[in-house]
C-alpha positions as CSV (number, residue, x, y, z in Angstrom):
1,X,123.8,75.9,60.9
2,X,122.9,72.3,60.2
3,X,120.8,70.3,62.4
4,X,121.1,66.6,62.2
5,X,118.0,64.4,62.6
6,X,118.0,62.6,66.0
7,X,119.2,59.1,65.6
8,X,116.7,56.4,66.2
9,X,117.1,54.4,69.3
10,X,118.8,51.1,68.8
11,X,116.4,48.1,68.5
12,X,116.3,46.2,71.7
13,X,114.9,43.1,70.1
14,X,117.3,40.3,69.5
15,X,117.8,39.7,65.8
16,X,117.1,36.3,64.4
17,X,120.7,35.8,63.3
18,X,121.9,36.4,66.9
19,X,119.5,33.8,68.2
20,X,120.5,31.3,65.4
21,X,124.2,32.0,66.1
22,X,123.9,31.4,69.9
23,X,121.8,28.3,69.2
24,X,124.3,27.0,66.7
25,X,127.2,27.7,69.1
26,X,125.6,25.7,71.8
27,X,124.6,22.8,69.4
28,X,128.1,22.8,68.0
29,X,129.5,22.2,71.4
30,X,127.6,18.9,71.9
31,X,129.8,16.7,69.6
32,X,133.0,18.2,70.9
33,X,131.7,17.8,74.5
34,X,130.9,14.2,73.9
35,X,134.4,13.7,72.6
36,X,135.8,15.3,75.7
37,X,133.5,13.2,77.9
38,X,134.7,10.0,76.2
39,X,138.3,11.1,76.4
40,X,138.1,11.9,80.2
41,X,136.1,8.6,80.8
42,X,138.8,6.6,79.0
43,X,141.6,8.2,80.8
44,X,142.9,10.4,78.0
45,X,144.0,13.2,80.3
46,X,146.8,11.0,81.6
47,X,148.4,8.6,79.1
48,X,151.0,6.0,79.9
49,X,153.8,8.3,78.9
50,X,152.4,11.3,80.7
51,X,149.6,13.7,80.2
52,X,148.4,14.3,76.5
53,X,148.2,18.1,76.2
54,X,145.9,17.9,73.2
55,X,143.2,16.3,75.3
56,X,142.9,19.4,77.3
57,X,141.7,21.1,74.1
58,X,138.9,18.6,74.1
59,X,137.7,19.8,77.5
60,X,138.2,23.5,76.7
61,X,136.7,23.8,73.3
62,X,133.1,23.1,74.2
63,X,133.3,25.3,77.3
64,X,134.6,28.1,75.1
65,X,131.7,27.7,72.6
66,X,129.1,27.7,75.2
67,X,130.4,30.6,77.1
68,X,130.7,32.6,73.8
69,X,127.1,31.8,72.9
70,X,126.0,33.0,76.4
71,X,128.1,36.2,76.0
72,X,126.3,36.8,72.7
73,X,122.8,36.3,74.2
74,X,123.8,38.6,77.1
75,X,124.6,41.3,74.4
76,X,128.0,41.6,75.6
77,X,130.1,40.8,72.4
78,X,129.9,39.0,69.1
79,X,133.7,38.5,68.7
80,X,134.0,35.7,71.3
81,X,131.4,33.6,69.2
82,X,133.6,34.1,66.2
83,X,136.8,33.3,68.0
84,X,135.3,30.2,69.5
85,X,135.7,28.4,66.2
86,X,139.6,28.4,66.7
87,X,139.7,25.7,69.4
88,X,137.2,23.5,67.5
89,X,139.1,24.0,64.2
90,X,142.4,23.0,65.9
91,X,140.7,19.9,67.4
92,X,139.2,19.0,64.0
93,X,142.5,19.4,62.3
94,X,144.3,17.2,64.9
95,X,141.6,14.5,64.5
96,X,141.9,14.5,60.7
97,X,145.7,14.6,60.9
98,X,145.7,11.6,63.3
99,X,143.1,9.8,61.2
100,X,145.0,10.1,58.0
101,X,148.1,8.6,59.7
102,X,146.5,5.2,60.2
103,X,145.7,2.5,57.6
104,X,142.0,2.2,58.7
105,X,141.4,5.9,58.7
106,X,138.0,5.8,57.0
107,X,136.6,9.0,55.8
108,X,138.7,12.0,57.0
109,X,136.1,14.4,56.2
110,X,133.7,13.1,58.9
111,X,135.6,15.0,61.7
112,X,135.2,18.1,59.7
113,X,131.5,17.9,60.5
114,X,132.6,19.2,64.0
115,X,133.1,22.5,62.3
116,X,129.7,22.9,60.5
117,X,127.7,24.5,63.4
118,X,130.5,26.5,65.0
119,X,131.5,28.0,61.7
120,X,127.8,28.9,60.8
121,X,127.6,30.5,64.3
122,X,130.6,32.5,63.7
123,X,129.4,33.8,60.3
124,X,126.0,34.7,61.7
125,X,127.6,36.5,64.8
126,X,129.7,38.5,62.5
127,X,126.9,39.8,60.4
128,X,126.4,43.7,60.5
129,X,122.9,43.3,62.0
130,X,124.2,41.4,65.0
131,X,127.2,43.6,65.5
132,X,124.9,46.7,65.5
133,X,122.6,45.0,68.0
134,X,125.5,44.2,70.3
135,X,126.9,47.7,69.9
136,X,123.5,49.3,70.7
137,X,123.5,47.8,74.2
138,X,123.0,50.5,76.7
139,X,126.1,51.1,78.8
140,X,125.6,51.9,82.5
141,X,128.0,54.5,83.8
142,X,128.5,55.2,87.4
């Protein structure tokens, strides 16, 4: 007969990487949100030839990032914060691709700065400590 030691209760305190991941997720939404605001203000959602579907990505990407950061802070899940990088990466790739197609492209690496905060947020949210913290959330059963 073996007795196992009772497992320690999960730590209810939010780990610093989770706080930093949520903060970086929200901060990373600011540049993309600014681009979305400018695109909508300049009429980018309806071009002369019809609606530009890529501009809807501008509107959705910052909303996804902010919602994912809130989801992490609410201790509901870490995966949305990781997956929130995908729309921003698609957007940054589209901006780099469009910029390299013009003569006055400038530095195509500058749009990649859109990815710095969201990628750091994704890396921090995927750390084992944050995943354990989210998994330790008490589940209410009815």
